[in-house]
C-alpha positions in Angstrom: -33.9 0.0 15.4 -31.0 -2.2 14.4 -27.7 -2.0 16.4 -24.7 -0.6 14.6 -21.8 -3.0 14.2 -18.6 -2.3 16.0 -16.4 0.1 14.0 -12.8 -1.2 13.6 -11.4 2.3 13.0 -8.7 1.5 15.5 -7.3 -1.1 13.2 -3.8 -0.2 12.1 -3.1 1.4 8.7 0.1 0.2 7.2 1.9 2.8 5.1 4.7 2.2 2.6 6.8 5.3 3.1 9.6 3.9 1.0 7.3 3.9 -2.1 6.7 7.7 -2.0 10.4 8.3 -1.5 11.6 6.1 -4.4 8.8 6.7 -6.9 6.6 9.4 -8.3 3.0 8.1 -7.9 1.0 8.9 -11.0 -2.3 7.2 -10.2 -3.8 5.2 -7.4 -6.4 2.4 -7.1 -8.1 0.7 -4.1 -8.2 -3.1 -4.4 -9.4 -5.9 -2.2 -7.2 -8.8 -1.0 -7.7 -12.5 -0.7 -6.4 -13.3 2.8 -6.5 -16.3 5.1 -8.0 -15.8 8.6 -4.7 -15.9 10.4 -3.4 -13.1 8.0 -6.3 -10.9 8.8 -5.7 -11.3 12.6 -2.0 -10.7 12.1 -2.6 -7.5 10.2 -4.9 -6.2 12.9 -2.2 -7.1 15.5 0.4 -5.1 13.6 3.9 -5.8 12.3 3.0 -5.9 8.7 5.5 -4.5 6.2 4.8 -3.3 2.6 8.3 -1.8 2.0 9.6 -4.8 0.0 6.4 -5.5 -1.8 5.4 -5.0 -5.4 2.4 -5.8 -7.5 2.6 -8.0 -10.6 0.0 -7.4 -13.3 -1.0 -10.5 -15.4 -2.7 -9.9 -18.7 -4.3 -13.2 -19.5 -6.4 -14.0 -17.5 -6.6 -10.5 -16.0 -5.2 -10.7 -12.4 -3.2 -8.7 -9.9 -0.8 -10.4 -7.4 1.0 -8.9 -4.4 4.6 -10.2 -4.0 7.1 -9.7 -1.2 4.8 -8.1 1.4 5.5 -9.4 4.9 2.6 -10.4 7.1 4.0 -12.1 10.2 2.6 -15.3 11.5 -0.2 -15.1 14.0 0.9 -16.9 17.2 -2.5 -18.2 18.4 -3.2 -19.8 15.0 -1.0 -22.8 16.0 -1.5 -25.4 13.3 -3.0 -23.1 10.7 -0.2 -20.7 9.9 0.4 -18.9 6.6 3.8 -18.3 5.0 4.8 -14.7 5.8 5.7 -13.6 2.3 3.4 -15.7 0.2 1.9 -14.3 -3.1 -1.5 -12.9 -2.5 -4.2 -12.3 -5.1 -5.6 -8.8 -5.3 -9.2 -8.2 -6.3 -10.1 -5.5 -8.9 -12.5 -5.1 -11.9 -11.2 -6.5 -15.3 -11.4 -3.0 -16.9 -9.1 -1.6 -14.1 -6.6 -4.5 -14.6 -6.6 -4.0 -18.3 -5.9 -0.3 -17.8 -3.0 -1.2 -15.5 -1.6 -3.6 -18.1 -1.4 -0.7 -20.6 0.2 1.6 -18.1 2.8 -1.0 -17.0 3.8 -1.8 -20.6 5.5 1.6 -20.7 9.2 1.7 -19.8 10.0 2.6 -16.3 6.4 2.2 -14.9 5.6 -0.2 -12.1 2.8 -0.8 -9.6 3.6 -0.6 -5.9 1.6 -1.1 -2.7 1.0 2.2 -0.9 -1.3 1.6 2.0 -3.1 -1.3 3.7 -6.2 -0.7 5.8 -9.6 -2.0 6.7 -12.9 -0.7 5.4 -16.1 -2.2 6.9 -14.1 -5.2 8.1 -12.5 -5.9 4.7 -8.8 -5.6 4.1 -8.1 -3.0 1.3 -4.8 -2.2 -0.4 -4.1 1.1 -2.1 -1.8 0.5 -5.0 -0.1 3.2 -7.1 1.1 3.3 -10.7 4.6 4.6 -10.2 7.6 5.9 -12.1 11.1 5.6 -10.5 12.7 8.8 -9.2 16.2 9.8 -10.2 18.7 10.9 -7.6 18.2 14.5 -8.5 14.4 14.3 -8.0 15.0 13.0 -4.4 17.3 15.9 -3.7 14.8 18.4 -5.1 12.1 16.9 -2.9 14.4 17.2 0.2 15.2 20.9 -0.6 11.4 21.7 -1.0 10.6 20.0 2.3 13.3 21.9 4.1 12.3 25.2 2.5 8.6 24.6 3.6 9.8 23.8 7.1 11.9 27.0 7.3 8.9 29.1 6.0 6.6 27.5 8.6 9.1 28.2 11.4 9.4 31.8 10.3 5.7 32.3 10.1 5.1 30.7 13.6 7.8 33.1 15.1 6.1 36.1 13.4 2.6 35.1 14.6 3.8 34.2 18.1 
């Protein structure tokens, strides 16, 4: 019987909370990332930020690129460091990229990184097709969140 490999489920998941606050996410897609060794170790160590990141979709040849995401330098990789905010290529099927090109061609639609995590030792990035929220939309979300919190409090008092 073969031994099972060590599960890296304790590896950190990096969320982009700002994206869900600033955008309405219409569709999501899981893509791979082309990373250097020091970047992978740095992500596992923590400190990665997707908040300033965005995804650029290129039509010819079909490609996706992650811009502005900050992956800090990994200290023990002395002479083989990577630039913290370099442009990283994302891996997806051509048909998925072409679909994104059509969606992004509409006014007000962009692609943002939502979550960075590891699956079976490979770094994966969840990206979302997003439409910007207006100020009123943000206020409405805040009201709904507060109302739900009040309802939950009232229900817990009634049950308790």
